[in-house]
N, C-alpha and C positions, 0 to 999 in steps of 0.2 A: 527509746532510741536514747534518751537523755542519761538514762542510768549507764548505758554502754560508754558514751562520751565520758562521764564522770569516772568510771572505772579506767579507762586508758588515758586520761589526763595527764600531760607531761611527757607521753610516749611518742617516739617518732612513728609517723603512720604514712601511708599513701592512700588517697581516697581518689576511688574512681566515679565521675559525676555520669548521669543519663546520656550524656553525649560523647562518653569514651576519653574525656580528658583526664589525666592523672594530675592530682595536686600534692605534693609532698611537702611535710612540716611536722611541727610538734602540736597537739591538741592544748589550747591555751585559753586559760581563765575559765571562769564559771560559765556554762553553756547559757547562752541567752534563749528565750522561748523561740522554738521554730528553726534553730540552727545551731551552728558551733564556730568558733574561731579557730583558724590554724596559723600557727606562726611559722612564717618562711624567713628566709634570709633577708628578705625585701620589706618585711613588715607583717601585718596582721591581714589575713582574709577571711572574710565572712562567707560560710558555706550554708545555705538553707538545707534541712533535711530532706525536702523533696528533691534536689538534685543528687542526693548521694545514692549511687548503686552498691558500692561496695566500700569497705574499708580494710586495709591490710595493717599489720603491724610491721614496721621496717626491721625491727632487730631480730625476728625470726623470719625464715625464708618464706614471704609472702603468705603467711597464715590469716586465711580469710576470717573475720570476725562478724561480718554483717553481708 
């Protein structure tokens, strides 16, 4: 998962968590162990890997990458 996060670092993404909530933002910084930071308009949010159900690239029409 860390390799996937590094590959799309700086890209706008949508992340769907296990509970169906969608988080939109840009993958930010070096991924910490066990999660990733998502930069939104309101700051940075930490999202643990176990919550991520799907990641979509926003610049392509909902192309699923995980």
